[in-house]
Residue frames as a rotation matrix with the C-alpha (Angstrom) as fourth column:
UNK 1
0.969 0.235 0.073 118.74
-0.038 -0.154 0.987 75.38
0.243 -0.960 -0.140 88.66
UNK 2
0.071 -0.959 0.276 121.75
-0.747 -0.234 -0.623 76.01
0.662 -0.162 -0.732 90.72
UNK 3
0.495 0.126 -0.860 122.59
0.188 0.950 0.248 72.58
0.848 -0.284 0.446 92.12
UNK 4
-0.544 -0.711 -0.447 124.81
0.571 0.077 -0.817 73.97
0.615 -0.699 0.364 94.94
UNK 5
-0.312 0.511 0.801 122.06
-0.469 -0.816 0.338 76.33
0.827 -0.270 0.494 96.31
UNK 6
0.731 0.624 -0.274 120.52
-0.103 0.498 0.861 73.79
0.674 -0.601 0.429 98.64
UNK 7
0.373 -0.669 -0.642 123.87
0.860 0.510 -0.032 72.72
0.349 -0.540 0.766 100.14
UNK 8
-0.522 -0.601 0.605 124.89
0.331 -0.797 -0.505 76.40
0.786 -0.064 0.615 100.56
UNK 9
0.281 0.750 0.599 122.03
-0.435 -0.457 0.776 76.60
0.856 -0.478 0.198 103.12
UNK 10
0.268 -0.183 -0.946 123.89
0.575 0.818 0.004 74.20
0.773 -0.545 0.325 105.47
UNK 11
-0.805 -0.591 -0.050 125.39
0.364 -0.425 -0.829 77.00
0.469 -0.686 0.557 107.71
UNK 12
-0.502 0.701 0.507 121.95
-0.712 -0.668 0.218 78.58
0.491 -0.252 0.834 108.17
UNK 13
0.370 0.833 -0.412 120.23
-0.489 0.551 0.676 75.30
0.790 -0.049 0.611 108.85
UNK 14
-0.302 -0.606 -0.736 122.77
0.459 0.584 -0.669 74.29
0.836 -0.540 0.102 111.54
UNK 15
-0.791 0.031 0.611 121.21
-0.426 -0.744 -0.514 77.02
0.439 -0.667 0.602 113.78
UNK 16
-0.915 0.387 -0.118 118.97
0.366 0.669 -0.647 75.79
-0.171 -0.634 -0.754 116.46
UNK 17
-0.329 0.800 -0.501 116.20
-0.082 -0.553 -0.829 78.39
-0.941 -0.231 0.248 115.75
UNK 18
-0.381 0.215 -0.899 115.87
-0.921 -0.180 0.347 77.40
-0.087 0.960 0.266 112.01
UNK 19
0.105 0.522 0.847 113.33
-0.380 0.808 -0.451 74.57
-0.919 -0.274 0.283 111.37
UNK 20
0.054 -0.019 0.998 113.79
0.854 0.518 -0.037 74.41
-0.517 0.855 0.044 107.55
UNK 21
-0.546 -0.289 -0.786 113.96
-0.180 -0.876 0.447 76.60
-0.818 0.386 0.426 104.52
UNK 22
0.698 0.651 0.298 111.97
0.284 0.131 -0.950 77.32
-0.658 0.748 -0.093 101.31
UNK 23
-0.454 -0.884 -0.111 114.41
0.164 -0.206 0.965 77.49
-0.876 0.420 0.239 98.30
UNK 24
0.785 0.616 -0.062 113.46
0.141 -0.275 -0.951 79.48
-0.603 0.738 -0.303 95.27
UNK 25
-0.275 -0.800 0.533 115.80
0.805 0.112 0.583 79.08
-0.526 0.590 0.613 92.28
UNK 26
-0.675 -0.152 -0.722 116.10
0.008 -0.980 0.198 82.41
-0.738 0.128 0.663 90.29
UNK 27
-0.927 0.159 -0.340 114.52
-0.368 -0.207 0.907 81.67
0.074 0.965 0.250 86.98
UNK 28
-0.113 0.970 -0.217 110.67
-0.397 0.156 0.904 81.40
0.911 0.188 0.368 87.80
UNK 29
-0.392 -0.073 0.917 111.32
-0.904 -0.152 -0.399 80.13
0.168 -0.986 -0.006 91.30
UNK 30
0.488 0.608 0.626 109.97
-0.714 0.691 -0.114 76.58
-0.502 -0.392 0.771 90.72
UNK 31
0.133 -0.560 -0.818 112.72
-0.858 0.349 -0.378 74.74
0.497 0.752 -0.434 89.00
UNK 32
-0.776 -0.525 0.349 112.90
-0.629 0.597 -0.498 72.42
0.053 -0.606 -0.794 91.87
UNK 33
-0.357 0.743 -0.566 109.40
-0.364 0.447 0.817 71.09
0.860 0.498 0.111 91.10
UNK 34
0.529 0.643 0.554 108.53
-0.714 -0.015 0.700 70.93
0.458 -0.766 0.451 94.84
UNK 35
0.149 -0.567 -0.810 111.44
0.224 0.817 -0.531 68.76
0.963 -0.102 0.249 95.77
UNK 36
0.873 0.047 0.486 112.07
-0.463 -0.235 0.855 68.22
0.154 -0.971 -0.183 99.46
UNK 37
0.149 -0.907 -0.395 115.67
0.160 0.416 -0.895 67.76
0.976 0.071 0.207 100.52
UNK 38
0.984 0.102 -0.149 117.02
0.165 -0.168 0.972 67.45
0.075 -0.980 -0.182 103.98
UNK 39
0.077 -0.909 0.410 120.08
0.100 -0.402 -0.910 69.36
0.992 0.111 0.060 104.95
UNK 40
-0.843 -0.324 0.429 121.46
-0.358 -0.257 -0.898 69.19
0.401 -0.911 0.101 108.55
UNK 41
-0.796 0.546 -0.262 118.29
0.604 0.689 -0.400 67.09
-0.038 -0.476 -0.878 109.25
UNK 42
-0.393 0.625 -0.675 116.04
0.079 -0.708 -0.702 69.93
-0.916 -0.329 0.229 108.27
UNK 43
0.182 0.421 0.889 113.70
0.873 0.347 -0.343 70.09
-0.452 0.838 -0.305 105.21
UNK 44
-0.634 -0.395 -0.665 114.57
-0.169 -0.768 0.617 72.39
-0.755 0.504 0.420 102.31
UNK 45
0.093 0.864 0.495 111.40
0.598 0.349 -0.722 72.80
-0.796 0.363 -0.484 100.06
UNK 46
-0.909 -0.414 -0.057 111.39
0.210 -0.570 0.794 74.06
-0.361 0.710 0.605 96.48
UNK 47
-0.288 0.798 -0.529 108.73
-0.680 -0.559 -0.474 75.90
-0.674 0.224 0.704 94.75
UNK 48
-0.299 0.269 0.916 106.48
0.337 0.927 -0.162 73.44
-0.893 0.260 -0.368 92.72
UNK 49
0.030 0.386 0.922 104.65
0.975 -0.213 0.057 75.63
0.219 0.897 -0.383 90.30
UNK 50
-0.857 -0.222 -0.465 104.82
0.332 -0.928 -0.168 79.46
-0.394 -0.299 0.869 89.73
UNK 51
0.435 0.895 0.100 101.63
0.841 -0.364 -0.401 81.55
-0.322 0.258 -0.911 89.50
UNK 52
-0.181 -0.572 -0.800 103.14
-0.050 -0.807 0.588 83.99
-0.982 0.147 0.118 87.05
UNK 53
0.596 0.531 0.602 101.62
0.623 0.168 -0.764 85.08
-0.507 0.831 -0.230 83.80
UNK 54
0.622 0.627 -0.469 102.26
-0.777 0.421 -0.468 84.84
-0.096 0.656 0.749 80.96
UNK 55
-0.167 -0.839 -0.518 105.45
-0.869 0.373 -0.324 82.66
0.465 0.396 -0.792 81.31
UNK 56
-0.969 -0.231 0.090 104.29
-0.245 0.833 -0.495 80.09
0.039 -0.502 -0.864 83.80
UNK 57
-0.536 0.833 -0.135 100.81
0.789 0.552 0.270 79.27
0.299 0.038 -0.953 85.14
UNK 58
-0.624 0.538 0.566 97.74
-0.440 -0.841 0.315 81.20
0.646 -0.052 0.762 85.50
UNK 59
-0.397 0.455 0.797 94.97
-0.876 0.072 -0.478 80.46
-0.275 -0.887 0.370 88.01
UNK 60
0.641 0.748 -0.172 93.23
-0.752 0.567 -0.337 77.95
-0.154 0.345 0.926 85.83
UNK 61
0.485 -0.533 -0.694 96.31
-0.369 0.594 -0.715 76.15
0.793 0.602 0.091 84.76
UNK 62
-0.591 -0.685 0.425 97.72
-0.646 0.087 -0.758 76.06
0.482 -0.723 -0.495 88.24
UNK 63
0.010 0.739 0.674 94.64
-0.884 0.322 -0.340 74.44
-0.468 -0.592 0.656 89.59
UNK 64
0.898 0.197 -0.393 94.76
-0.376 0.807 -0.455 71.74
0.227 0.556 0.799 86.87
UNK 65
-0.016 -0.912 -0.409 98.48
-0.405 0.380 -0.832 71.12
0.914 0.153 -0.375 87.59
UNK 66
-0.632 -0.224 0.742 97.83
-0.771 0.092 -0.630 70.79
0.073 -0.970 -0.231 91.26
UNK 67
0.342 0.854 0.392 94.81
-0.838 0.466 -0.283 68.60
-0.424 -0.231 0.875 90.76
UNK 68
0.651 -0.124 -0.749 97.02
-0.484 0.692 -0.536 66.29
0.585 0.711 0.390 88.63
UNK 69
-0.441 -0.848 0.293 99.28
-0.825 0.255 -0.504 65.47
0.353 -0.464 -0.813 91.47
UNK 70
-0.381 0.342 -0.859 98.75
-0.028 0.924 0.381 61.81
0.924 0.169 -0.343 92.41
UNK 71
-0.253 0.134 -0.958 98.37
0.891 0.419 -0.176 62.44
0.378 -0.898 -0.225 96.20
UNK 72
-0.404 -0.019 0.914 96.99
0.099 -0.995 0.023 66.02
0.909 0.100 0.404 96.47
UNK 73
0.381 0.693 0.612 94.75
-0.576 -0.340 0.743 65.31
0.723 -0.636 0.270 99.34
UNK 74
0.672 -0.201 -0.713 97.07
0.521 0.812 0.262 63.01
0.527 -0.547 0.651 101.21
UNK 75
0.806 -0.308 0.505 98.49
-0.532 -0.751 0.390 65.00
0.259 -0.583 -0.770 104.21
UNK 76
0.660 -0.593 0.462 101.07
-0.029 0.594 0.804 62.17
-0.751 -0.544 0.375 104.62
UNK 77
0.375 -0.487 0.789 102.49
0.899 0.398 -0.181 62.67
-0.226 0.778 0.587 101.14
UNK 78
-0.586 -0.645 -0.491 104.84
0.445 -0.762 0.470 65.38
-0.678 0.057 0.733 99.76
UNK 79
-0.817 0.318 0.480 102.37
0.411 -0.262 0.873 65.82
0.404 0.911 0.084 96.89
UNK 80
0.201 0.915 -0.350 99.77
0.945 -0.087 0.315 66.96
0.258 -0.394 -0.882 99.55
UNK 81
0.469 -0.153 -0.870 101.76
0.460 -0.799 0.388 70.14
-0.754 -0.582 -0.304 99.94
UNK 82
0.263 -0.366 0.893 102.90
0.920 -0.185 -0.346 72.71
0.292 0.912 0.288 97.41
UNK 83
-0.126 -0.341 -0.932 104.95
0.378 -0.885 0.273 75.92
-0.917 -0.318 0.240 97.60
UNK 84
0.251 0.243 0.937 103.73
0.965 -0.143 -0.221 78.16
0.080 0.959 -0.270 94.86
UNK 85
-0.659 -0.539 -0.525 105.75
0.495 -0.836 0.237 81.36
-0.566 -0.104 0.818 94.25
UNK 86
0.522 0.833 0.181 103.37
0.803 -0.410 -0.432 84.27
-0.286 0.371 -0.883 93.15
UNK 87
-0.572 -0.670 0.473 104.52
0.811 -0.550 0.201 86.90
0.125 0.498 0.858 90.91
UNK 88
-0.259 0.463 -0.848 103.26
0.632 -0.583 -0.511 90.18
-0.731 -0.668 -0.142 92.49
UNK 89
-0.651 0.049 -0.758 103.05
-0.409 -0.863 0.296 92.16
-0.639 0.503 0.582 89.20
UNK 90
-0.769 0.353 -0.534 100.98
-0.478 0.238 0.846 89.62
0.425 0.905 -0.015 87.30
UNK 91
-0.091 0.787 -0.611 98.80
0.406 0.589 0.699 88.09
0.909 -0.184 -0.373 90.13
UNK 92
-0.355 0.025 0.935 97.23
-0.668 -0.706 -0.234 89.17
0.654 -0.707 0.267 93.40
UNK 93
-0.908 0.018 0.419 96.14
-0.326 0.599 -0.732 87.74
-0.264 -0.801 -0.538 96.66
UNK 94
0.108 0.994 0.035 92.66
-0.793 0.107 -0.600 87.41
-0.600 0.037 0.799 95.11
UNK 95
0.307 -0.004 -0.952 94.06
-0.784 0.565 -0.256 85.04
0.539 0.825 0.170 92.47
UNK 96
-0.825 -0.564 -0.036 95.69
-0.390 0.615 -0.686 83.00
0.409 -0.551 -0.727 95.24
UNK 97
-0.538 0.718 0.442 92.24
-0.536 0.113 -0.836 82.88
-0.651 -0.687 0.324 96.99
UNK 98
0.341 0.716 -0.609 90.52
-0.915 0.103 -0.391 81.92
-0.218 0.690 0.690 93.76
UNK 99
-0.181 -0.501 -0.846 92.95
-0.640 0.713 -0.286 79.15
0.747 0.490 -0.450 93.07
UNK 100
-0.947 -0.197 0.252 92.62
-0.316 0.447 -0.837 77.81
0.052 -0.872 -0.486 96.59
UNK 101
-0.117 0.984 0.131 88.63
-0.752 -0.002 -0.660 77.96
-0.649 -0.176 0.740 96.28
UNK 102
0.358 0.313 -0.880 88.83
-0.913 0.314 -0.260 75.98
0.195 0.896 0.399 93.00
UNK 103
-0.599 -0.674 -0.432 90.84
-0.551 0.739 -0.388 73.21
0.580 0.006 -0.814 94.67
């Protein structure tokens, strides 16, 4: 992960019309494991798991990983939310819907 990438967003996040940012690191887009950092008082959220076959998660393994989060159903916990980058060449919107339905 490029440790400087989040800090590089500071000029963008200083703008009044920007409420926060999603940060995808290059290699797989989920190296930040769902970390939430505040920069300029605004959240920067990293991808948690990548729906990307065969290198990362498929629908079944993604659902298992999300269910394993300790506070998946707690809206007051960071574990209650996950940004999941989806690889468009190995998964479809139908796969995303299937994963959501299985949760």
